[in-house]
C-alpha positions in Angstrom: 4.3 116.7 98.0 1.5 119.0 96.9 -2.0 118.0 97.6 -4.4 118.4 94.5 -6.4 121.3 94.7 -10.3 121.0 94.5 -10.0 122.6 91.0 -7.3 120.2 89.9 -9.8 117.3 91.2 -12.6 118.7 89.0 -10.3 118.6 85.9 -9.5 114.9 86.6 -13.1 114.1 87.0 -13.9 115.8 83.8 -11.1 114.1 82.0 -12.5 110.6 83.4 -15.9 111.6 82.3 -14.8 112.7 78.8 -12.9 109.4 78.4 -16.1 107.3 79.4 -18.2 109.4 77.0 -15.8 108.8 74.1 -15.8 104.9 74.8 -19.6 105.1 75.0 -19.8 107.2 71.8 -17.3 104.5 69.9 -19.7 101.7 71.2 -22.6 103.6 69.6 -20.9 104.4 66.5 -19.8 100.6 66.1 -23.4 99.5 66.7 -24.7 102.2 64.0 -22.0 100.8 61.5 -22.9 97.4 62.1 -26.6 98.2 61.6 -25.8 100.0 58.2 -23.5 97.2 57.1 -26.4 94.6 57.8 -29.2 96.8 56.3 -27.2 97.6 53.1 -26.2 93.8 52.5 -29.9 92.7 53.1 -31.0 95.5 50.5 -28.4 94.1 48.0 -29.2 90.6 48.7 -32.9 91.3 47.3 -33.8 89.9 43.8 -31.9 91.7 41.0 -33.2 91.7 37.4 -31.5 88.7 36.0 -32.1 85.6 33.7 -32.2 83.6 36.7 -34.7 85.7 38.6 -36.9 86.0 35.8 -36.8 82.2 35.0 -37.8 81.6 38.8 -40.7 84.4 38.8 -42.3 82.4 35.8 -41.8 79.0 37.6 -43.5 80.7 40.8 -46.3 82.0 38.6 -47.0 78.5 37.0 -47.3 77.3 40.7 -49.8 79.7 41.9 -51.9 79.3 38.8 -52.2 75.5 39.6 -53.0 76.4 43.2 -55.5 79.0 42.2 -53.5 81.4 45.0 -55.2 84.7 44.4 -52.6 86.5 46.6 -49.7 84.8 44.5 -51.3 85.8 41.4 -52.0 89.4 42.5 -48.3 89.7 43.3 -46.7 88.2 40.0 -49.1 89.8 37.6 -48.6 93.6 36.7 -51.6 95.9 36.9 -51.4 96.5 32.9 -51.6 92.9 32.2 -52.5 91.8 28.6 -53.0 88.0 28.5 -53.8 86.5 25.2 -54.8 82.8 25.3 -54.1 80.4 22.3 -57.8 80.6 21.6 -57.3 84.3 21.1 -59.2 85.2 24.2 -57.9 88.3 26.1 -58.0 88.7 29.7 -56.6 91.8 32.0 -55.3 91.2 35.4 -58.7 91.1 37.3 -60.5 88.8 34.6 -57.6 86.5 34.5 -57.3 86.2 38.2 -61.0 85.7 38.4 -61.0 82.9 36.0 -58.5 80.9 38.0 -60.0 81.6 41.5 -63.5 80.8 40.3 -62.2 77.6 38.8 -63.6 78.6 35.3 -60.0 77.7 34.2 -58.4 75.0 36.1 -54.6 74.5 35.3 -53.7 70.9 36.7 -50.2 70.6 35.3 -47.8 73.0 33.4 -44.8 71.4 32.2 -41.8 73.4 30.7 -40.5 71.7 27.5 -38.3 74.5 26.5 -37.5 77.9 27.7 -35.2 81.0 27.2 -34.9 84.2 29.1 -33.6 87.6 28.0 -33.1 90.4 30.3 -33.1 94.1 28.8 -32.6 96.4 32.0 -35.9 96.1 34.0 -37.7 94.3 31.1 -37.6 90.5 30.8 -38.8 88.1 28.0 -39.4 84.4 28.5 -40.0 82.1 25.4 -40.5 78.7 24.9 -42.8 75.5 24.9 -45.3 74.4 27.6 -47.3 71.3 28.0 -50.5 72.5 29.8 -53.2 70.0 31.1 -56.4 71.5 32.3 -59.3 69.8 34.1 -62.8 69.9 33.3 -65.4 68.4 35.7 -62.5 66.5 37.4 -61.2 65.0 34.2 -58.0 65.7 32.9 -58.1 67.2 29.3 -55.6 66.5 26.3 -52.4 68.2 26.9 -52.2 71.4 25.1 -48.6 72.1 23.7 -47.9 75.8 23.4 -45.6 78.2 22.1 -45.5 81.3 24.4 -43.9 84.6 25.1 -44.4 86.3 28.3 -43.0 89.7 28.8 -42.1 90.8 32.4 -41.3 94.0 34.1 -39.1 94.4 37.3 -40.9 96.6 39.5 -41.3 97.0 43.4 -38.5 94.4 43.8 -40.0 91.6 41.8 -40.7 90.5 38.4 -44.4 91.1 37.2 -45.8 89.5 34.1 -47.3 92.4 31.9 -48.0 90.6 28.6 -48.6 86.8 27.6 -49.2 85.6 24.1 -49.6 81.7 23.2 -50.1 79.7 20.1 -51.0 76.1 19.9 -48.0 74.0 18.6 -48.2 70.5 16.9 -47.3 67.7 19.2 
């Protein structure tokens, strides 16, 4: 029987080395593929423009209004906000947030009586009736029943209110 030459031995070592490298490479490819799969599903799992996500964004906005949560308001309101109160007073984003955070306006309760959502691409429209209770000097004020239209833009992965119009409605 012929003994392997040194040259043959190096070829065998090289073959073993290549096979091991291939296995390591496949492990890396599998890890990369798994990472891409997880990342892509998390990207697609984010909020998409829909009636449900629009309604949720509005209900969340009502909660941050009641809590006078400045960070929450900053996030839920668009930089170009045009807010028309039922009194015809107009606010932009900064003045509206300031009125809530400074407690000039205190929202105690916001109850949705009726609501409808419509989505047109990245634009959403909420309409309905709200029963809003404010506080003045710690005392609940009479309930304001208002009809409203809120316009939202889906930007930066979330709904942001860009326009609000309310009208007092008979009880």
